[in-house]
N, C-alpha and C positions, 0 to 999 in steps of 0.2 A: 504494500500500500504506500502511495506517495505521501509526502509530508503535507500537513494541512496548509492550504493555500496553493499547493502545486499538484493537486490531485487531477486525474484525467478529466477532461471536460465532460465526457460521457457519463462518468460516475456522478459528478456534481449535478448534471442535468437530470439524470434518473432520480436522484434524491428529491430534487425540487419538484419534479412532476408527480412523484408518488405522494409526497406530503401535501401538495395542493389538491390532488384528487381525494386523498383521505379526509382532508378538512371538509370537503363538500359532500362526500358520499358515505362516510362511516356510519354504521348502524348504531342506533341508540340502545346499547346493551347495558343492563344494570351494573355489571362489574366495571364498566368504563366510567361510571359516575363516582366511584369510590377509590381514592388513591391509596387506601390502606393496603400494605403488603399482604396481610392475612387474607383480605378479600380477593386480591388478585391471585394469590396462591390457590385458594379454593376453586376459583373459576377455571384456572388453567388445568387443574387436575380433573375437574368435571368435564372439560371440553375435549379431553383425550378420548378419541374413538366414540364420541357422542355428538349428535346433531345439536346445533345452537338452539333450535326451537325447543328441544326437550330440556336442555340445560337451564334455560331462563326460569322456568317455573320452579324446578328443583333447587336452583341456586338461591332464589329469594326465600323459599321456605327453610332451607338449610341455614342461611345466615340469620333468619329470624329465630331459629332454634339455638344456634351456636354463634352469637354475634362477635365473639372474640376468640382468639387462639386458646386462651386459658379456659373459656367455657367449653370448647371442644375437648381439650385435654382432660377436663374433669368429668366428662360424660362417660357413660358405659359404652362398650362396643356395640351392644344391642341397640342403644339409642341412636348411635351413629348409622348403623346399618338400616334402621327403620327410616331415618331421614333420607338415606341414599336410595331406598327401594325404588326401582323403576329405572335407574340410570344404568344398571348392569356393571359388569367388571368390578365386582365388589372388593377385589383386592385393593383397588384404589382407595376405597373408603377406609379399609383397615390400615393401610400405610399412612394415609392422611392423619388418622387418629393417633397412631404410634409416633409419628413425627411430631405432632402437636404436644404429646406427652413429653417427648425428649426435650423439645424447646422450652416447655414450661419448667422442666426440672433442671436443665443445664444452661439455659440462655436467658434467664429471668423473664421468660414468656415472650421474648422479642425475636423475630426472625432476623438473621444477619442481613446487611444491606448490600453485600458484594456477592457476585455470582460464584466466585471461587470458594467463599465461606459457606454459601448455601449448598454447594455441591458436597460439602463434607457431612451434611446432615443425612441420616438414614432416610431413604425413601424419596430423595430429591435428586433428579438427574440433571444432565446438561441443559435440556430444553426448559424445564421448569425453573431452574436457577437463573437462566438468562432472561426468561420472561419476567420474573419477579424483580430482578435487579434493574432491568432496563425500564420497565413500565412504572415501577414504584419509585425508583431512585435515580433514573436517568443514566445508569451506567452504560457506557458505549460497548455493548456486547451483543452479538447477533443471536437472534432466536430463529432456529431452523426447524420447521415442522414440515409435514407433507405438502401443505399449500405453498410454502416458500420454495421447497425443492422443485415443485412443478413449474412455478413461475420462472425461476432462474434457469431451469433446463430448457424451457421454451425460449426464453430470452436469448440464450447462447446457442441454441440448436443442439444441445446435448441429448443423446438418447438415454432412455431409462430414467424416469423421474422418481426413483425410489432408493432409499438407503439400502434396501435388501438387494435390489437388482443392479445397482450401478457400480459396486465395488469401492475399494478404499480410495482410488484415484479420483473418481467422480465425487465422492463425499468430500474430499479435500478441496476440490474446485468449488463446489457449492458453498462450503463453509467460508472460503476465502472471499468469494464474491459477495456473499451475504454480509460479511464483516465490512467490506468496502462501502456498502450501501447504507450503513448505519450513520445517520447524521450525527455529528459530534455534539450538537446542541439539542437534538430532539430524538434521542435514542429510542425511547418507548414508542413514540408515534411512528418512527421509521419502521420498526419491527411490526407494529400493528398494521401499517399500511400494506406491507408485503403480504402478510397473512390475510388481510381483508380482501386484497386483490385476488388471491388464490381461492378464497372461499366464495366470492360473489361473481367475478367475471371470468377469471382464468380457471374455469372448472375442468375436471378431468375429461368430460365429454362436451362437445359443442361450446367451446369458449366464446365469449362475446368480444371478439377482437376489435370490432368497430368502436366500442366504448372504452377500450383500454388506454390508460394514460401513457403507456410506454410502448405502444405498438410500433412507432417509427423505428425504434431501436431493436425490436424483436426479430430475431432470425427466423423463427418458426411461423408466427402468425397463424395459429391454428393448432389442431391436435398434433401430438408428436408420438413417437414410438414409446410405448410404456409396457412394462411387464404385465402379462396376463394375470388377472385375478384367479386365485384357486377356485375351482368349482365348489359351490355349496353342496353339502351332503344333506340327505333327508333321512329322518327317522320318525317312526310312529310310536307314540307312547299313550298311556291312558291313566287318568287320575280319578279318584273318587271325591265327590262333593257330599259330605255328611253333615247334615244340619239337624238340630233338635231345638225344641222350645216353643212350639206353637206358631201362631200366625203373626204375632207382633214382633217386628224385626228387633225392637229394643230388648226383647227378652230371649232372643235366639242365640244359640252358640254353634260354632263350627269346629269340626275336628281338624286339628293341625298337627303336623309332625316336624320336628326339628332335625335338620340334616346333621349327621355326626361331625364332630370337630375334626375327625381324621380325614375327611374328604378334601380333595384339592379344589373342587368347584363349589363355591357358595357354602362353605362350612358354617354351621350355626344358624343358617337362615331357616325360616319356617315355610312349609309348603303343604299342599294337599296330599293325602296318602296315595301312593301309587297302586294301581290295580295289578293283579297278577297276570291278567291277559290284556293285551292292547286292543283286541277285537271286542267291540261292544255291540250287543244286539240293537238294531235300529230303533225298536220301540222303547229302549231304555237309555238312549243317547240324549243327553241334555243339550250339549253344544259341542262344536269342534272349534279349535283355536290353533292358529299358526303362530309359532313363537320361535324367533331366531336367537341363537346364542352362538357368538363367534361365527364359525364356518358351518354351522349345522342348522337346518330348518326342521323344527319339530312340528309334526302334525299331531295335535293332542286331542284325544277324545275324553270328554268329561261325562261321567255317569253319576247320577244321583244314587246314593247307597243308603239304605236304612241302617240305623244304629246296630240292630241285631245281626246284620250281615257283614259288618266291617271285617271281622276276623277271617271269615271265609273268603272274602273277595280281594283283600289287600295284602301287600307285602310290608311288613314292619321293617323300617330302616333306621329309626331313631326314636327318641322320646316323643310321646303323643300327649296332647292335652286338649280339653274342651276350652274354647276361648269365646267370650262374649264378642259379638260382632263389633261393638263400639271399641273394644280393646284391640281387636285384630287390625283395625285401620291404622293403628300406631305401632304395630310390630314390624320386625325385620322380615317381611314377607319376600319371597322370591318374586321376580317380575311376573312370572306365569301365574302364581297364586293370586297376586293382586289383580291381574287382568281378569281371571276367571270369576273371582268374587265380585268385581265391579260389574261384569257383564251379567251376572246372575242377580244384580240389584241387591246384593248383600253388603256392599260397601258403597260409599259415595263415589261418584266417578272421579272427583278430585279429592284425594285423601290427605294431601300434604298439609292442608290447613289444619287438619286434626293433629298431625304429627307436630307441626310448629307450635300448637297451643299446649302441648303436654308440658308438665312442670319440670321435666328433666330427671325425675326419679326413676328407679328401676321399673321396667315394664314387664319383666319376666319373673 
């Protein structure tokens, strides 16, 4: 990189164009209204592998429940998982919680303000450290996510817009160019401008090149060669919906089962009991649900099961308990369980208001 004042004209021009476009076109997102490093950290973790539209609602409820890092550190893991329910990739929530506890115990409850120091914390990697340091504190460090990679690969005409598919040489080139494009006086806005461009205009398919602020310098001006996505796998499963307590919803209970702590996927989360057979007679089928987890599409059959038939029809995988429907709304339910209960009108469609209003005590 050249010295400040002697930088390549193209780099200076690109910075200026990106920042001007960002000022006019950036989305009004709740985490952009709060310069608090904790709020930025939470939003960046939530945004990993999750659509912005989904994150907005969850973020606001989560911050209402845990407004400070210390509040998050003092919460139980089940409280945190309950507030995270529906976002998926629950390991993120567990690591967020553990890191908050570490910071509360060893850093006086304050996140470090430099990327190098943030990277020393358990659970914070290069991307998150750079995002927090640049957006919250203005440190001149590049944030490189999938959107930034795609924009820069198209800009330069580099094949393979992926850290997995491009190899070490490509990753190094992307990191170097990203670092050059960070404005020394507006680091956070520079990084967010590139990420915003990739998220809104420079999309993986059918990019809107006509509206792009840096199209004149773009070598590709359109889609470029990218690694093929792995094909989604399909799997059929079935769960039991077991409810007791009469007609009044306020007095009804649902049978839930906690996934064993030894499992690698969603340990400790609460779900509906699994049926022994995935095939369900048509006249006993209550609903079918498609539910995607990572690279697997689950086609789920839901069967209403009477209390007396539970033992014969279901497979016991963990602790079971009857839960009042009002309590279930605030538990650490799997996304599938929450989806099924909501579609069966046993939970409010939007349950995070309930979660956010809980007093923070143990819910199990």
